[in-house]
DSSP file (Angstrom, degrees, kcal/mol; ACC not computed):
  #  RESIDUE AA STRUCTURE BP1 BP2  ACC     N-H-->O    O-->H-N    N-H-->O    O-->H-N    TCO  KAPPA ALPHA  PHI   PSI    X-CA   Y-CA   Z-CA
    1    1 A M     >        0   0    0      0, 0.0     4,-1.3     0, 0.0     3,-0.4   0.000 360.0 360.0 360.0 108.6   88.5  118.1   76.0
    2    2 A T  H  >  +     0   0    0      1,-0.2     4,-2.4     2,-0.2     5,-0.2   0.831 360.0  60.6 -68.0 -33.2   88.6  119.1   79.7
    3    3 A K  H  > S+     0   0    0    116,-0.4     4,-1.8     1,-0.2    -1,-0.2   0.881 101.8  54.1 -66.2 -32.9   91.9  121.0   79.4
    4    4 A L  H  > S+     0   0    0     -3,-0.4     4,-2.4     2,-0.2    -1,-0.2   0.927 106.8  51.2 -60.5 -43.9   90.2  123.3   76.9
    5    5 A N  H  X S+     0   0    0     -4,-1.3     4,-2.3     1,-0.2    -2,-0.2   0.912 107.4  54.7 -57.7 -41.4   87.5  124.0   79.5
    6    6 A Q  H  X S+     0   0    0     -4,-2.4     4,-2.3     1,-0.2    -1,-0.2   0.908 106.4  52.0 -60.1 -40.7   90.4  124.8   82.0
    7    7 A I  H  X S+     0   0    0     -4,-1.8     4,-2.1     1,-0.2    -1,-0.2   0.946 111.4  44.3 -65.5 -48.9   91.7  127.3   79.6
    8    8 A Y  H  X S+     0   0    0     -4,-2.4     4,-2.1     1,-0.2    -1,-0.2   0.816 111.4  53.3 -67.1 -26.9   88.4  129.1   79.2
    9    9 A D  H  X S+     0   0    0     -4,-2.3     4,-2.4     2,-0.2    -1,-0.2   0.878 107.8  52.8 -71.8 -39.8   87.8  129.0   83.0
   10   10 A E  H  < S+     0   0    0     -4,-2.3     4,-0.5    -5,-0.2    -2,-0.2   0.912 112.6  43.5 -62.8 -40.1   91.2  130.6   83.5
   11   11 A I  H >< S+     0   0    0     -4,-2.1     3,-0.8     1,-0.2     6,-0.3   0.904 114.1  50.2 -69.3 -41.8   90.3  133.4   81.0
   12   12 A K  H 3< S+     0   0    0     -4,-2.1    -2,-0.2     1,-0.2    -1,-0.2   0.901 110.0  51.6 -64.9 -38.7   86.8  133.9   82.5
   13   13 A N  T 3< S+     0   0    0     -4,-2.4     2,-0.7    -5,-0.1    -1,-0.2   0.550  95.1  80.5 -80.7  -8.0   88.2  134.1   86.0
   14   14 A D    X   -     0   0    0     -3,-0.8     3,-2.0    -4,-0.5    -1,-0.1  -0.875  63.3-160.8-104.8 112.4   90.8  136.8   85.1
   15   15 A K  T 3  S+     0   0    0     -2,-0.7    -1,-0.1     1,-0.3    -4,-0.0   0.667  89.1  60.0 -62.8 -15.1   89.3  140.3   85.0
   16   16 A A  T 3  S+     0   0    0     21,-0.1    22,-3.7    -3,-0.1     2,-0.4   0.361  96.6  71.6 -97.9  12.9   92.1  141.6   82.9
   17   17 A I  E <   +a   38   0A   0     -3,-2.0     2,-0.4    -6,-0.3    22,-0.2  -0.988  53.2 175.9-131.6 131.6   91.5  139.2   80.1
   18   18 A N  E     -a   39   0A   0     20,-2.0    22,-3.2    -2,-0.4     2,-0.4  -0.955  16.2-147.8-127.3 148.2   88.7  139.2   77.5
   19   19 A I  E     -a   40   0A   0     -2,-0.4     2,-0.4    20,-0.2    22,-0.2  -0.942  14.5-172.1-120.1 141.9   88.3  136.8   74.5
   20   20 A Y  E     -a   41   0A   0     20,-3.4    22,-2.9    -2,-0.4     2,-0.7  -0.982  28.1-130.0-134.5 143.3   86.6  137.8   71.3
   21   21 A D  E     +a   42   0A   0     -2,-0.4     2,-0.4    20,-0.2    22,-0.2  -0.844  45.7 167.8 -85.5 117.5   85.6  135.9   68.1
   22   22 A Y        -     0   0    0     20,-2.2     2,-0.3    -2,-0.7    -2,-0.1  -0.978  35.2-129.6-142.6 116.3   87.2  138.1   65.5
   23   23 A K        -     0   0    0     -2,-0.4     2,-0.4    20,-0.1     5,-0.1  -0.507  31.4-174.0 -70.2 132.0   87.7  137.5   61.8
   24   24 A M        -     0   0    0      3,-0.3    -2,-0.0    -2,-0.3    -1,-0.0  -0.931  26.7-140.8-127.5 149.4   91.3  138.2   60.7
   25   25 A K  S    S+     0   0    0     -2,-0.4    -1,-0.1     1,-0.1    -2,-0.0   0.971  96.5   9.9 -70.5 -58.5   92.9  138.2   57.3
   26   26 A D  S    S+     0   0    0      2,-0.0     2,-0.3     0, 0.0    -1,-0.1   0.487 119.0  58.8-111.5  -2.5   96.3  136.6   58.1
   27   27 A L        -     0   0    0      1,-0.1    -3,-0.3     3,-0.0     3,-0.1  -0.864  51.2-157.6-123.9 155.4   96.1  135.3   61.6
   28   28 A D  S    S+     0   0    0      1,-0.4    15,-2.5    -2,-0.3     2,-0.3   0.562  84.5   7.7-105.3  -8.6   93.9  132.8   63.5
   29   29 A A  E     +B   42   0A   0     13,-0.2    -1,-0.4     2,-0.0     2,-0.3  -0.940  63.2 162.9-164.5 147.4   94.6  134.2   66.9
   30   30 A A  E     -B   41   0A   0     11,-2.7    11,-3.4    -2,-0.3     2,-0.4  -0.985  22.5-138.4-158.1 158.3   96.4  137.2   68.5
   31   31 A T  E     -B   40   0A   0     -2,-0.3     2,-0.4     9,-0.2     9,-0.2  -0.984  11.2-164.3-127.2 140.4   96.5  139.1   71.8
   32   32 A I  E     -B   39   0A   0      7,-2.1     7,-2.5    -2,-0.4     2,-0.4  -0.945   6.8-155.8-121.1 140.8   96.6  142.8   72.4
   33   33 A E  E     +B   38   0A   0     -2,-0.4     2,-0.3     5,-0.2     5,-0.2  -0.975  14.1 173.8-121.0 130.9   97.6  144.4   75.6
   34   34 A I  E >  S-B   37   0A   0      3,-2.6     3,-1.3    -2,-0.4    -2,-0.0  -0.937  76.0 -23.7-136.5 114.9   96.6  147.8   76.8
   35   35 A D  T 3  S-     0   0    0     -2,-0.3     3,-0.1     1,-0.3    -1,-0.1   0.918 126.6 -49.4  52.3  52.5   97.5  149.1   80.3
   36   36 A K  T 3  S+     0   0    0      1,-0.2     2,-0.4    31,-0.0    -1,-0.3   0.590 115.5 117.1  65.3  12.3   97.8  145.4   81.6
   37   37 A N  E <   - B   0  34A   0     -3,-1.3    -3,-2.6   -20,-0.0     2,-0.4  -0.924  51.9-151.5-105.5 138.2   94.4  144.5   80.1
   38   38 A Y  E     -aB  17  33A   0    -22,-3.7   -20,-2.0    -2,-0.4     2,-0.5  -0.900  15.7-165.0-120.8 139.9   94.4  141.8   77.5
   39   39 A G  E     -aB  18  32A   0     -7,-2.5    -7,-2.1    -2,-0.4     2,-0.6  -0.983   9.2-159.5-117.7 120.0   92.2  141.0   74.6
   40   40 A I  E     -aB  19  31A   0    -22,-3.2   -20,-3.4    -2,-0.5     2,-0.5  -0.887  10.5-163.6 -99.9 123.3   92.6  137.5   73.0
   41   41 A F  E     -aB  20  30A   0    -11,-3.4   -11,-2.7    -2,-0.6     2,-0.4  -0.937   8.5-178.0-111.6 125.3   91.2  137.6   69.5
   42   42 A V  E     -aB  21  29A   0    -22,-2.9   -20,-2.2    -2,-0.5     2,-1.3  -0.981  24.5-148.8-127.3 129.4   90.4  134.2   67.9
   43   43 A D    >   -     0   0    0    -15,-2.5     3,-2.1    -2,-0.4     4,-0.4  -0.734  19.7-176.8 -94.4  87.3   89.2  133.7   64.3
   44   44 A Y  G >  S+     0   0    0     -2,-1.3     3,-1.1     1,-0.3    -1,-0.2   0.766  74.6  70.6 -59.9 -25.8   87.1  130.5   65.1
   45   45 A S  G 3  S+     0   0    0      1,-0.3    -1,-0.3    -3,-0.1    -2,-0.1   0.780  97.7  50.5 -60.1 -28.0   86.2  130.2   61.4
   46   46 A K  G <  S+     0   0    0     -3,-2.1     2,-0.5   -18,-0.1    -1,-0.3   0.619  92.5  88.1 -88.1 -11.5   89.8  129.3   60.7
   47   47 A L    <   -     0   0    0     -3,-1.1     3,-0.1    -4,-0.4    -5,-0.0  -0.731  54.7-170.3 -92.6 127.0   90.0  126.5   63.4
   48   48 A T        +     0   0    0     -2,-0.5     2,-0.3     1,-0.1    -1,-0.1   0.657  62.7   5.5 -95.5 -13.7   89.0  123.1   62.2
   49   49 A N  S  > S-     0   0    0      1,-0.1     4,-2.2     0, 0.0     3,-0.2  -0.957  79.5 -92.6-155.9 174.9   88.9  121.1   65.5
   50   50 A Q  H  > S+     0   0    0     -2,-0.3     4,-3.1     1,-0.2     5,-0.2   0.813 118.6  60.2 -63.9 -32.4   89.2  121.4   69.3
   51   51 A H  H  > S+     0   0    0      2,-0.2     4,-2.2     1,-0.2    -1,-0.2   0.897 107.9  44.2 -64.4 -41.0   92.9  120.6   69.2
   52   52 A E  H  > S+     0   0    0      2,-0.2     4,-2.6    -3,-0.2     5,-0.3   0.949 113.8  51.6 -65.4 -47.1   93.6  123.6   67.0
   53   53 A E  H  X S+     0   0    0     -4,-2.2     4,-2.7     1,-0.2     5,-0.4   0.937 111.8  47.1 -59.4 -44.1   91.3  125.7   69.2
   54   54 A F  H  X S+     0   0    0     -4,-3.1     4,-2.3     1,-0.2     5,-0.3   0.949 110.6  50.9 -63.0 -45.9   93.2  124.6   72.3
   55   55 A M  H  X S+     0   0    0     -4,-2.2     4,-1.6     2,-0.2    -1,-0.2   0.895 116.2  41.1 -57.2 -45.8   96.6  125.2   70.9
   56   56 A R  H  X S+     0   0    0     -4,-2.6     4,-2.2     2,-0.2    -2,-0.2   0.949 118.1  43.2 -66.3 -53.5   95.7  128.8   69.8
   57   57 A V  H  X S+     0   0    0     -4,-2.7     4,-2.4    -5,-0.3     5,-0.2   0.922 115.4  49.4 -67.9 -43.4   93.7  129.8   72.9
   58   58 A A  H  X S+     0   0    0     -4,-2.3     4,-1.8    -5,-0.4    -1,-0.2   0.925 111.0  49.9 -57.2 -49.1   96.2  128.3   75.3
   59   59 A H  H  X S+     0   0    0     -4,-1.6     4,-1.3    -5,-0.3    -1,-0.2   0.921 111.6  48.3 -57.4 -48.0   99.1  129.9   73.6
   60   60 A E  H  X S+     0   0    0     -4,-2.2     4,-1.6     1,-0.3    -1,-0.2   0.823 108.9  53.7 -70.6 -30.3   97.4  133.3   73.7
   61   61 A L  H  X S+     0   0    0     -4,-2.4     4,-2.5     1,-0.2    -1,-0.3   0.850 102.8  58.5 -68.4 -30.5   96.6  132.9   77.3
   62   62 A G  H  X S+     0   0    0     -4,-1.8     4,-1.4     2,-0.2     6,-0.3   0.842 103.6  52.1 -61.4 -35.4  100.2  132.2   78.0
   63   63 A H  H  X>S+     0   0    0     -4,-1.3     5,-1.2     2,-0.2     4,-1.2   0.920 111.4  46.7 -64.7 -42.7  101.0  135.7   76.5
   64   64 A C  H  <5S+     0   0    0     -4,-1.6     3,-0.3     1,-0.2    -2,-0.2   0.922 112.5  48.8 -65.1 -46.4   98.5  137.3   78.8
   65   65 A K  H  <5S+     0   0    0     -4,-2.5    -1,-0.2     1,-0.2    -2,-0.2   0.756 119.8  36.6 -66.4 -27.3   99.7  135.5   81.9
   66   66 A T  H  <5S-     0   0    0     -4,-1.4    -1,-0.2    -5,-0.2    -2,-0.2   0.524 101.9-125.8-104.7  -5.9  103.4  136.3   81.3
   67   67 A G  T  <5 +     0   0    0     -4,-1.2     2,-1.7    -3,-0.3    -3,-0.2   0.731  58.1 149.2  66.7  21.1  102.9  139.8   79.9
   68   68 A S      < +     0   0    0     -5,-1.2     2,-0.3    -6,-0.3    -1,-0.2  -0.517  15.9 132.5 -92.2  73.1  104.9  138.7   76.8
   69   69 A T        -     0   0    0     -2,-1.7     2,-0.3    -3,-0.1   -37,-0.1  -0.814  29.2-179.1-115.6 164.5  103.4  140.8   74.2
   70   70 A H        -     0   0    0     -2,-0.3     2,-0.1     4,-0.0   -37,-0.1  -0.964  34.8 -82.1-156.5 163.0  105.4  142.9   71.7
   71   71 A F    >   -     0   0    0     -2,-0.3     3,-1.9     1,-0.1     8,-0.1  -0.407  42.8-115.8 -70.4 152.4  104.9  145.3   68.8
   72   72 A M  T 3  S+     0   0    0      1,-0.3    -1,-0.1    -2,-0.1     7,-0.0   0.817 116.0  47.3 -57.9 -32.7  104.2  143.7   65.4
   73   73 A N  T 3  S+     0   0    0      2,-0.0    -1,-0.3     3,-0.0     3,-0.1   0.170  83.4 134.4 -98.3  18.2  107.5  145.0   64.0
   74   74 A S    <   -     0   0    0     -3,-1.9    -4,-0.0     1,-0.1     5,-0.0  -0.260  67.8 -84.0 -61.9 156.2  109.6  144.0   67.0
   75   75 A P    >>  -     0   0    0      0, 0.0     4,-2.1     0, 0.0     3,-0.8  -0.264  37.2-114.5 -57.0 148.2  112.9  142.3   66.3
   76   76 A L  H 3> S+     0   0    0      1,-0.2     4,-2.9     2,-0.2     5,-0.2   0.857 115.2  59.5 -53.6 -43.2  112.8  138.6   65.7
   77   77 A E  H 3> S+     0   0    0      2,-0.2     4,-1.8     1,-0.2    -1,-0.2   0.840 107.5  46.5 -53.5 -41.8  114.8  137.9   68.9
   78   78 A I  H <> S+     0   0    0     -3,-0.8     4,-2.5     2,-0.2     5,-0.2   0.955 112.2  49.5 -65.5 -52.5  112.0  139.6   71.0
   79   79 A I  H  X S+     0   0    0     -4,-2.1     4,-2.5     1,-0.2    -2,-0.2   0.932 112.4  46.4 -56.0 -50.8  109.2  137.9   69.3
   80   80 A E  H  X S+     0   0    0     -4,-2.9     4,-2.1     1,-0.2    -1,-0.2   0.877 111.0  53.5 -60.5 -39.0  110.8  134.5   69.7
   81   81 A K  H  X S+     0   0    0     -4,-1.8     4,-1.9    -5,-0.2    -1,-0.2   0.887 112.3  44.7 -54.2 -44.8  111.6  135.2   73.3
   82   82 A H  H  X S+     0   0    0     -4,-2.5     4,-2.4     2,-0.2    -2,-0.2   0.873 111.1  51.9 -74.5 -37.8  108.0  136.1   73.9
   83   83 A E  H  X S+     0   0    0     -4,-2.5     4,-2.3    -5,-0.2    -2,-0.2   0.909 111.5  48.2 -63.2 -39.6  106.6  133.1   72.0
   84   84 A Y  H  X S+     0   0    0     -4,-2.1     4,-2.8     2,-0.2    -2,-0.2   0.907 110.5  51.1 -63.1 -43.7  108.8  130.8   74.1
   85   85 A K  H  X S+     0   0    0     -4,-1.9     4,-1.7     2,-0.2    -2,-0.2   0.877 110.1  50.1 -65.3 -39.1  107.7  132.4   77.3
   86   86 A A  H  X S+     0   0    0     -4,-2.4     4,-2.0     1,-0.2    -1,-0.2   0.952 113.2  44.7 -65.6 -47.7  104.1  132.1   76.5
   87   87 A N  H  X S+     0   0    0     -4,-2.3     4,-2.2     1,-0.2    -2,-0.2   0.884 110.2  54.7 -65.5 -34.0  104.4  128.4   75.6
   88   88 A K  H  X S+     0   0    0     -4,-2.8     4,-2.2     2,-0.2    -1,-0.2   0.878 107.4  50.5 -67.7 -33.4  106.5  127.6   78.6
   89   89 A W  H  X S+     0   0    0     -4,-1.7     4,-2.1     2,-0.2    -1,-0.2   0.945 113.8  44.1 -64.7 -47.0  103.9  129.1   81.0
   90   90 A I  H  X S+     0   0    0     -4,-2.0     4,-2.4     2,-0.2     5,-0.3   0.874 113.2  51.3 -71.3 -34.4  101.0  127.1   79.4
   91   91 A V  H  X S+     0   0    0     -4,-2.2     4,-3.2     2,-0.2    -1,-0.2   0.963 113.1  45.0 -63.4 -51.4  103.1  123.9   79.3
   92   92 A N  H  < S+     0   0    0     -4,-2.2    -2,-0.2     1,-0.2    -1,-0.2   0.838 116.1  48.9 -64.1 -31.5  104.0  124.3   83.0
   93   93 A K  H  < S+     0   0    0     -4,-2.1    -1,-0.2    -5,-0.2    -2,-0.2   0.923 124.0  25.7 -67.6 -48.5  100.4  125.1   83.9
   94   94 A L  H  < S+     0   0    0     -4,-2.4    -2,-0.2     1,-0.2    -3,-0.2   0.769 131.7  27.8-100.4 -26.5   98.7  122.3   82.1
   95   95 A L  S  < S-     0   0    0     -4,-3.2    -1,-0.2    -5,-0.3    -2,-0.1  -0.600  71.5-166.4-139.3  77.8  101.3  119.5   81.9
   96   96 A P    >>  -     0   0    0      0, 0.0     3,-1.4     0, 0.0     4,-1.0  -0.358  31.8-118.7 -66.0 143.6  103.8  119.6   84.8
   97   97 A L  H >> S+     0   0    0      1,-0.3     4,-2.5     2,-0.2     3,-0.7   0.878 112.2  62.8 -54.4 -42.1  106.8  117.4   84.2
   98   98 A E  H 3> S+     0   0    0      1,-0.3     4,-2.6     2,-0.2    -1,-0.3   0.888 101.3  52.1 -47.3 -38.7  105.9  115.4   87.4
   99   99 A E  H <> S+     0   0    0     -3,-1.4     4,-1.6     2,-0.2    -1,-0.3   0.855 107.8  50.4 -69.2 -33.8  102.8  114.3   85.7
  100  100 A I  H <X S+     0   0    0     -4,-1.0     4,-2.4    -3,-0.7    -1,-0.2   0.876 110.1  52.2 -68.3 -40.9  104.7  113.2   82.6
  101  101 A K  H  X S+     0   0    0     -4,-2.5     4,-2.2     2,-0.2    -2,-0.2   0.910 106.4  51.9 -57.8 -47.5  106.9  111.2   84.8
  102  102 A K  H  X S+     0   0    0     -4,-2.6     4,-0.8    -5,-0.2    -1,-0.2   0.887 110.2  48.7 -57.8 -39.5  104.1  109.5   86.5
  103  103 A A  H ><>S+     0   0    0     -4,-1.6     5,-2.3     1,-0.2     3,-1.0   0.915 107.8  55.1 -67.6 -42.9  102.7  108.4   83.2
  104  104 A G  H ><5S+     0   0    0     -4,-2.4     3,-1.9     1,-0.3    -2,-0.2   0.895 103.4  55.5 -56.3 -41.3  106.1  107.2   82.2
  105  105 A K  H 3<5S+     0   0    0     -4,-2.2    -1,-0.3     1,-0.3    -2,-0.2   0.770 104.1  54.3 -61.8 -26.9  106.2  105.0   85.3
  106  106 A K  T <<5S-     0   0    0     -3,-1.0    -1,-0.3    -4,-0.8    -2,-0.2   0.422 126.9-103.7 -89.5   1.9  102.8  103.5   84.1
  107  107 A G  T < 5S+     0   0    0     -3,-1.9     2,-0.9     1,-0.2     3,-0.3   0.568  79.7 136.0  88.5   7.0  104.5  102.6   80.8
  108  108 A I      < +     0   0    0     -5,-2.3    -1,-0.2     1,-0.2    -2,-0.2  -0.806  17.6 129.5 -92.2 103.3  102.8  105.5   78.9
  109  109 A T        +     0   0    0     -2,-0.9    -1,-0.2    -3,-0.1     2,-0.1   0.585  32.8  98.6-131.2 -22.0  105.7  107.0   76.8
  110  110 A E  S  > S-     0   0    0     -3,-0.3     4,-3.1     1,-0.1     5,-0.3  -0.434  75.5-124.4 -70.9 143.2  104.6  107.3   73.2
  111  111 A I  H  > S+     0   0    0      1,-0.2     4,-3.1     2,-0.2     5,-0.2   0.938 111.7  49.2 -52.0 -50.7  103.4  110.8   72.1
  112  112 A S  H  > S+     0   0    0      1,-0.2     4,-1.9     2,-0.2    -1,-0.2   0.882 113.9  46.5 -59.3 -38.2  100.0  109.4   70.9
  113  113 A D  H  > S+     0   0    0      2,-0.2     4,-2.4     1,-0.2    -1,-0.2   0.905 112.3  48.8 -70.6 -41.3   99.6  107.5   74.1
  114  114 A L  H  X S+     0   0    0     -4,-3.1     4,-2.8     2,-0.2    -2,-0.2   0.901 110.3  52.4 -63.3 -42.6  100.5  110.5   76.3
  115  115 A A  H  X>S+     0   0    0     -4,-3.1     5,-1.9    -5,-0.3     4,-0.7   0.921 113.4  43.3 -62.8 -42.2   98.2  112.8   74.3
  116  116 A E  H  <5S+     0   0    0     -4,-1.9     3,-0.5    -5,-0.2    -2,-0.2   0.916 112.8  52.2 -67.4 -41.2   95.3  110.4   74.8
  117  117 A Y  H  <5S+     0   0    0     -4,-2.4    -2,-0.2     1,-0.2    -1,-0.2   0.932 120.7  33.9 -64.6 -49.6   96.2  109.8   78.6
  118  118 A F  H  <5S-     0   0    0     -4,-2.8    -1,-0.2    -5,-0.2    -2,-0.2   0.420 106.3-123.8 -92.5   4.4   96.2  113.6   79.2
  119  119 A D  T  <5 +     0   0    0     -4,-0.7  -116,-0.4    -3,-0.5    -3,-0.2   0.910  68.5 128.3  51.3  50.5   93.5  114.5   76.8
  120  120 A L      < -     0   0    0     -5,-1.9    -1,-0.2    -6,-0.2    -2,-0.1  -0.888  66.2 -92.1-126.6 157.1   95.8  116.9   74.9
  121  121 A P     >  -     0   0    0      0, 0.0     4,-1.8     0, 0.0     3,-0.4  -0.391  31.2-123.7 -66.4 150.6   96.8  117.3   71.3
  122  122 A E  H  > S+     0   0    0      1,-0.3     4,-2.1     2,-0.2     5,-0.2   0.869 114.2  61.9 -63.6 -32.0   99.9  115.5   70.2
  123  123 A E  H  > S+     0   0    0      1,-0.2     4,-2.4     2,-0.2    -1,-0.3   0.908 102.8  49.2 -57.8 -44.0  101.2  118.9   69.2
  124  124 A F  H  > S+     0   0    0     -3,-0.4     4,-2.8     1,-0.2    -1,-0.2   0.899 108.0  53.2 -67.3 -40.7  101.0  120.0   72.8
  125  125 A I  H  X S+     0   0    0     -4,-1.8     4,-2.2     2,-0.2    -1,-0.2   0.901 111.2  46.3 -61.8 -39.1  102.9  116.9   74.0
  126  126 A R  H  X S+     0   0    0     -4,-2.1     4,-2.1     2,-0.2    -2,-0.2   0.887 112.6  50.2 -69.8 -39.8  105.8  117.6   71.5
  127  127 A L  H  X S+     0   0    0     -4,-2.4     4,-2.9    -5,-0.2    -2,-0.2   0.900 109.4  52.8 -62.2 -42.3  105.8  121.3   72.6
  128  128 A S  H  X S+     0   0    0     -4,-2.8     4,-2.5     2,-0.2    -2,-0.2   0.948 110.2  46.7 -60.3 -51.5  105.9  120.1   76.3
  129  129 A Y  H  X S+     0   0    0     -4,-2.2     4,-2.5     1,-0.2     5,-0.2   0.903 111.9  50.5 -58.1 -44.2  109.0  117.9   75.5
  130  130 A Y  H  X S+     0   0    0     -4,-2.1     4,-2.9     2,-0.2     5,-0.2   0.937 111.9  48.4 -58.6 -51.6  110.7  120.7   73.6
  131  131 A I  H  X S+     0   0    0     -4,-2.9     4,-1.7     1,-0.2    -2,-0.2   0.925 114.4  45.2 -56.4 -47.6  110.1  123.1   76.6
  132  132 A Y  H  <>S+     0   0    0     -4,-2.5     5,-2.3     2,-0.2     6,-1.0   0.832 112.7  50.5 -66.6 -35.8  111.3  120.7   79.1
  133  133 A K  H ><5S+     0   0    0     -4,-2.5     3,-1.1     4,-0.2    -2,-0.2   0.889 109.9  49.8 -72.5 -40.6  114.3  119.8   77.0
  134  134 A M  H 3<5S+     0   0    0     -4,-2.9    -2,-0.2     1,-0.3    -1,-0.2   0.822 108.4  54.3 -67.3 -29.0  115.3  123.5   76.5
  135  135 A S  T 3<5S-     0   0    0     -4,-1.7    -1,-0.3    -5,-0.2    -2,-0.2   0.533 117.3-115.0 -79.5  -4.6  115.0  124.0   80.3
  136  136 A G  T < 5S+     0   0    0     -3,-1.1    -3,-0.2    -4,-0.2    -2,-0.1   0.671  84.2 118.5  82.4  12.4  117.4  121.2   80.9
  137  137 A K  S   <S+     0   0    0     -5,-2.3     2,-0.3    -6,-0.2    -4,-0.2   0.701  76.3  24.3 -87.4 -25.0  114.8  119.0   82.6
  138  138 A V              0   0    0     -6,-1.0    -2,-0.2    -9,-0.1    -1,-0.1  -0.920 360.0 360.0-133.0 162.6  114.9  116.2   80.2
  139  139 A S              0   0    0     -2,-0.3    -6,-0.1    -3,-0.1    -1,-0.0   0.399 360.0 360.0-108.6 360.0  117.4  114.9   77.8
């Protein structure tokens, strides 16, 4: 999965982000920020395939790139806002709307076909559609 490699390259090339394999009781991934430095913690033992790995690591990278971290006990509105911001960043980075439109012009419109075409998980294609819909860019 080349997009997964792209995510790891982005992390590797950002001196303010480090990634760690860390066993966690209740989570499979989390990001911690201290003074604009980020640690992405991933419990790889809980991930069953590359698609899950991609979704977790990409999302956490979105938190780092947007600075959208929060306290564990933050109000739900703040948490939801930060989750959306992280997802929006990674969608715009890895699957620009123009690329989806180009695929559509080639007749590639089904979620499974788009996932195969872009070498991305179907879950990410659905997330992308949601983000672009919420942004008012698609109906």
